[in-house]
C-alpha positions in Angstrom: 56.4 117.3 130.4 57.7 117.3 126.9 61.1 118.5 128.1 61.2 115.6 130.6 60.4 113.1 127.9 63.1 114.5 125.6 65.7 114.3 128.4 64.7 110.7 129.2 65.0 109.8 125.5 68.4 111.5 125.3 69.6 109.5 128.4 68.6 106.2 126.9 70.4 107.1 123.6 73.5 107.9 125.6 73.3 104.7 127.6 73.1 102.6 124.4 76.3 104.3 123.2 79.3 102.3 124.5 81.4 105.6 124.6 78.6 107.7 126.2 79.6 107.6 129.9 81.2 111.1 129.8 78.0 112.6 128.4 75.9 110.5 130.8 77.9 111.9 133.8 76.9 115.4 132.6 73.3 114.4 132.9 73.5 113.3 136.5 71.7 116.4 137.8 68.8 115.5 135.6 68.9 111.9 136.7 68.7 112.8 140.3 65.4 114.7 139.6 63.8 111.7 137.8 61.7 109.0 139.4 63.7 105.9 140.3 62.0 103.6 137.8 62.8 106.1 134.9 66.4 106.4 136.0 66.7 102.6 136.0 65.1 102.4 132.5 67.3 105.1 131.1 70.6 103.5 132.3 69.8 99.8 132.3 71.5 99.3 128.8 74.8 100.8 129.9 77.9 98.6 130.2 78.4 97.3 133.7 81.8 99.0 134.0 80.2 102.3 133.1 77.4 101.7 135.6 79.9 101.4 138.4 81.2 104.8 137.5 77.8 106.3 137.3 76.6 104.7 140.6 79.3 106.6 142.4 77.3 109.8 141.9 74.4 108.3 143.9 74.0 107.4 147.6 74.1 103.7 148.6 70.3 103.8 149.2 69.7 105.3 145.7 72.0 102.7 144.2 69.9 99.9 145.7 66.6 101.4 144.7 67.8 102.0 141.1 69.4 98.5 140.8 66.2 96.8 142.1 64.3 98.2 139.1 66.7 96.6 136.6 65.5 93.5 134.8 66.7 90.3 136.6 68.9 89.4 133.6 70.7 92.7 134.0 71.0 92.3 137.8 72.6 88.8 137.3 75.0 90.2 134.7 76.1 93.0 137.0 76.5 90.7 139.9 78.7 88.3 137.9 81.0 91.1 136.7 81.7 93.1 139.9 83.4 92.2 143.1 81.2 90.6 145.7 82.3 93.1 148.4 81.3 96.0 146.2 78.0 94.4 145.1 77.0 93.6 148.7 76.7 97.3 149.5 74.2 97.8 146.7 72.5 94.5 147.5 71.9 95.5 151.2 70.1 98.7 150.1 67.7 96.9 147.8 64.1 96.3 149.0 63.9 93.0 150.9 61.6 91.3 148.3 63.9 92.3 145.4 66.9 91.0 147.3 65.2 87.7 147.8 64.1 87.4 144.2 67.7 87.9 143.0 69.2 85.7 145.6 67.0 82.8 144.6 68.3 83.1 141.0 71.9 82.8 142.1 73.6 79.4 142.0 74.5 77.8 145.3 78.1 78.7 144.9 77.3 82.3 144.1 75.1 82.5 147.2 77.9 81.2 149.3 80.3 83.8 147.8 78.0 86.7 148.5 76.7 85.8 152.1 80.0 86.6 154.0 79.9 90.2 152.8 76.4 90.9 154.1 75.7 92.1 157.6 74.1 89.6 159.9 70.6 91.1 159.8 70.5 91.3 156.0 71.9 87.8 155.7 69.3 86.3 158.0 66.5 88.3 156.2 67.6 87.1 152.8 67.9 83.5 153.8 64.5 83.6 155.5 62.6 85.2 152.6 64.4 83.0 150.0 63.1 79.9 151.8 59.5 80.6 150.8 58.0 79.4 147.5 57.8 82.2 145.0 54.0 81.9 144.6 53.2 82.3 148.3 52.8 85.3 150.5 56.2 84.6 152.0 57.7 84.7 148.5 56.5 88.2 147.8 56.4 89.8 151.2 58.9 92.4 152.5 60.3 92.9 156.0 60.5 96.6 155.8 57.8 97.7 158.3 57.5 99.4 161.6 56.2 97.9 164.9 55.2 99.4 168.2 53.9 98.1 171.5 50.3 98.9 172.6 51.7 100.1 176.0 53.7 102.9 174.4 52.4 106.4 174.2 51.8 107.9 170.8 54.9 110.1 171.3 57.1 107.0 172.1 55.6 105.2 169.1 56.5 108.0 166.7 60.1 107.9 168.1 60.3 104.2 167.5 59.0 104.5 164.0 61.7 107.0 163.3 64.3 104.6 164.6 63.0 101.7 162.6 63.1 104.0 159.5 60.8 102.0 157.2 60.6 103.1 153.6 58.1 105.8 152.7 55.9 103.4 150.8 55.3 101.1 153.8 54.9 103.6 156.6 51.2 104.2 156.3 50.4 101.4 158.7 52.3 100.9 162.0 51.8 97.4 163.4 51.2 96.7 167.0 52.8 93.6 168.4 53.4 92.1 171.9 56.6 90.8 173.3 56.8 87.7 171.1 55.9 89.5 167.9 52.3 88.3 167.9 50.2 90.8 165.8 47.4 92.4 167.9 46.4 95.2 165.5 47.6 98.3 163.8 47.6 102.0 164.0 47.8 104.4 161.1 50.4 107.1 160.8 47.6 109.6 160.7 46.3 108.2 164.0 49.7 108.7 165.6 50.1 112.2 164.4 46.7 113.4 165.3 46.6 111.8 168.8 47.8 113.6 171.9 51.4 112.6 172.7 50.6 111.0 176.0 47.7 108.9 174.7 48.5 105.2 174.7 48.7 103.3 171.4 46.2 100.8 172.9 43.5 103.5 172.9 44.0 104.2 169.1 44.5 100.5 168.2 42.5 98.9 165.3 42.1 95.4 166.5 39.9 94.2 163.6 42.1 93.8 160.6 42.7 91.9 157.4 45.8 89.7 157.3 47.3 86.8 155.3 49.2 83.7 156.2 52.8 83.2 155.1 51.8 80.0 153.2 48.8 81.6 151.5 49.0 81.9 147.7 50.2 85.2 146.3 47.1 85.5 144.1 44.9 85.2 147.2 46.9 87.9 149.0 46.7 90.2 145.9 42.9 89.7 145.8 42.6 90.7 149.5 44.6 93.9 148.9 42.5 94.7 145.9 39.2 93.8 147.6 39.8 95.9 150.8 41.7 98.6 149.0 44.7 98.3 151.3 48.1 99.9 151.0 49.7 96.9 152.6 48.6 93.6 154.1 50.3 92.1 157.2 51.5 88.5 156.9 51.6 86.2 159.9 52.9 82.6 160.5 51.0 79.8 162.2 51.8 81.3 165.6 50.2 84.6 164.6 53.5 86.3 164.6 54.1 89.2 162.2 56.8 88.1 159.7 56.3 90.6 156.9 53.9 92.7 154.8 52.8 92.7 151.2 52.4 96.1 149.6 50.0 97.2 146.9 52.9 97.4 144.5 53.6 93.7 144.9 49.9 93.0 144.6 49.7 94.8 141.2 52.7 92.8 140.0 51.1 89.5 141.0 47.8 90.5 139.3 49.6 91.4 136.2 51.5 88.2 136.2 48.3 86.2 136.7 46.6 88.0 133.9 49.5 87.4 131.6 49.5 83.7 132.5 45.8 83.4 132.0 46.0 85.2 128.7 48.7 82.9 127.5 46.9 79.8 128.6 43.6 81.0 127.1 45.3 81.6 123.8 47.0 78.2 123.8 50.5 79.4 124.8 52.3 77.3 127.3 53.1 79.3 130.4 56.7 79.4 131.8 58.4 80.5 135.0 61.2 82.0 132.8 61.6 85.6 131.8 58.3 86.6 130.3 59.5 89.8 128.6 58.8 89.5 124.8 62.2 91.0 123.8 64.2 88.9 126.3 62.6 85.6 125.2 64.4 83.8 122.4 62.8 82.8 119.1 63.1 79.1 120.2 61.5 80.0 123.5 58.5 81.5 121.8 58.3 78.5 119.5 58.3 76.0 122.5 55.5 77.9 124.2 53.3 78.0 121.2 53.9 74.8 119.3 52.4 72.2 121.6 48.8 73.5 121.5 48.9 74.3 117.8 50.2 70.8 116.8 47.7 69.1 119.1 44.8 71.1 117.7 46.0 70.6 114.2 45.8 66.8 114.8 42.3 67.2 116.4 41.3 69.3 113.4 41.7 66.2 111.2 38.2 65.3 112.5 36.8 68.4 110.6 38.4 67.1 107.5 36.8 63.7 107.9 33.4 65.3 108.4 33.7 67.4 105.2 35.0 64.3 103.3 32.0 62.3 104.4 29.7 64.9 103.0 31.5 65.4 99.6 28.4 64.1 97.9 26.2 66.7 99.5 28.6 69.5 98.5 28.7 68.2 95.0 24.9 68.4 94.8 24.7 71.9 96.4 28.0 73.9 96.1 26.4 76.9 97.7 26.8 75.2 101.0 30.6 75.4 100.7 30.4 79.2 100.4 28.9 79.6 103.9 30.9 77.0 105.8 33.4 79.6 107.0 30.7 81.9 108.2 29.1 79.2 110.3 32.4 78.1 111.7 33.7 81.6 112.5 30.5 82.7 114.2 30.5 79.6 116.4 34.1 80.1 117.3 33.5 83.7 118.3 30.4 82.9 120.3 32.2 80.1 122.2 35.3 82.2 122.9 33.1 85.1 124.2 31.2 82.8 126.5 34.3 81.1 127.9 36.0 84.5 128.5 33.1 85.8 130.5 32.8 82.7 132.6 36.6 82.4 133.2 36.7 86.1 134.4 33.6 85.6 136.6 35.3 82.5 138.2 38.5 84.4 138.7 36.7 87.3 140.5 34.6 84.9 142.6 31.4 86.1 141.0 30.5 82.6 139.9 31.0 79.3 141.8 30.5 75.7 140.9 27.4 75.6 143.0 25.7 78.1 140.7 26.5 76.1 137.5 22.8 75.5 136.7 22.0 79.2 137.0 25.0 80.1 134.8 24.1 77.7 132.1 20.5 78.8 132.1 21.6 82.4 131.8 24.0 81.6 129.0 21.4 79.6 127.2 19.0 82.5 127.2 21.7 84.8 126.0 22.6 82.3 123.2 18.9 82.2 122.1 18.8 86.0 121.7 22.2 86.0 119.8 21.0 83.1 117.6 17.9 85.0 116.5 19.9 88.1 115.7 22.8 86.3 113.9 20.4 83.9 112.2 18.4 86.7 110.6 21.7 88.4 109.5 22.9 85.1 107.9 19.6 84.7 106.1 19.8 88.2 104.7 23.4 87.6 103.6 22.6 84.4 101.7 19.6 85.9 100.0 21.2 89.2 98.9 24.7 88.0 98.1 24.0 84.6 96.4 21.1 85.5 94.1 23.3 84.8 91.1 24.7 81.6 92.5 23.8 78.4 90.7 21.5 76.2 92.8 19.5 73.0 92.1 16.2 73.7 90.4 14.3 71.8 93.1 15.2 74.3 95.8 14.7 78.1 96.2 17.4 80.5 97.5 15.0 81.4 100.3 14.8 77.8 101.6 18.6 77.4 101.3 19.1 80.7 103.2 16.6 79.5 105.8 18.5 76.2 106.5 21.9 78.0 106.6 20.5 80.5 109.0 19.0 77.7 111.2 22.3 75.9 111.2 24.1 79.0 112.2 21.6 79.7 115.0 22.0 76.2 116.4 25.7 76.6 116.1 25.6 79.8 118.2 23.6 78.1 120.9 25.8 75.0 121.1 29.0 77.1 121.0 27.9 79.4 123.7 26.9 76.5 126.0 30.2 74.7 125.2 32.2 77.8 126.0 30.4 78.3 129.3 30.5 74.6 130.3 34.2 73.7 129.7 35.7 76.2 132.2 33.2 75.0 134.8 34.2 71.3 134.1 37.9 72.1 134.4 37.3 74.0 137.7 35.3 71.0 139.0 38.2 68.7 138.6 40.6 71.2 140.2 42.2 72.6 137.1 42.7 76.1 135.9 39.8 77.2 133.7 42.2 79.3 131.6 43.7 76.1 130.1 40.4 75.9 128.1 42.3 77.8 125.5 40.5 79.9 122.8 42.1 77.7 120.0 40.7 74.6 121.7 37.2 76.0 122.0 37.4 77.1 118.3 38.5 73.6 117.2 35.7 71.9 119.2 32.9 74.2 118.0 34.2 73.9 114.4 33.6 70.1 114.7 30.2 70.5 116.2 29.3 73.3 113.8 30.1 71.1 110.7 28.0 68.3 112.1 25.1 70.6 112.7 25.5 72.3 109.3 25.7 69.2 107.2 23.1 67.3 109.2 20.5 69.9 108.7 21.3 70.3 105.0 21.1 66.6 104.5 17.8 66.4 106.4 16.0 69.2 104.6 17.4 68.7 101.1 17.7 64.9 101.1 21.4 65.1 100.3 23.6 62.1 100.4 
């Protein structure tokens, strides 16, 4: 394993060297033993003219598989610098979904320039897949699958699978269709191999199966694959005709993309359909994604300043209150963010629905009560043991001040937890994405509520003005 890692690192170092093509050619035997994704990673930084030389050492199928793993930016750069006739040979060997993704990024003129060099079947396939929105099943499905008829014998079915020659990652399921491509079921490769050669496919057919519609969202498709632990999911149109499949690989990519989007939204970062790789995003691109929420929340944060300003007299009378303002605010923000995260995840996984909002709030309230007792006692102990030398008005004791601060923090924990649980449910109720209830937004809101609770209790118990 260590040797393999060293070789991979050496390959990447050579690829980064503009003059390293001769050395890289010597490493071809090692490249051919490496997984495709690692080969792609190792050579993706090479100059395009050097890549053309290196590609000659691989078969057309290997070229397509390696090229498909390149970042889209690199794929576009390569396309724009080589002849369309030469590129078409590599393009035709790419997985159908990767072909469609790249084709959609080309300009209309670039598409027109490429299409004449593609064979008819590939051309029709690319145009068909590219017509579907990227966030639907049609946008992520592939057309690399095997089909048989239920009237075939298992021996005949195996022969047809060989002729169809689907890729090794999609051959686990063989789909059974009738004359007009209507999906009637599936049979596993294991079923075909174990069955007697003269047994009809119909006798081994699985007629109860999970499927997705071509217009269904990619997130819904990924959840089905995850829920039922499928290797691939058949995709049908409104006529129940099989038009493609979505593999578990694509499902993982969709889930990762959704998690990234949710994380960005939750942290107040504007999501974008552009390249999401950190290194490939420009400084200004990062700035645009972050600035909107932060500026908005900074403006809203003025309310906190107004609250503090209105209680300047109270702070002047009891400066110890200023020492523990951050503690109350931070604890409330943490409690609210925790609660929101739990609810957003539960909504995403289908564990919580809008119909159960009363149950959810009652549960979060009880949790908040337990947390408030624990954190309130901790806050009281902190005030008593850390502020025993702090100057306080003679009319009050440190114990009474600690008790009020602890009470304020406890109320803050309860209110913040309820706010954090409620906001995602409200957003979902109005058809929005709960993840837009960003962590900075919740923190800002609970900061305002926390200051109101803190100073209101202090003013009430200590007669502050």
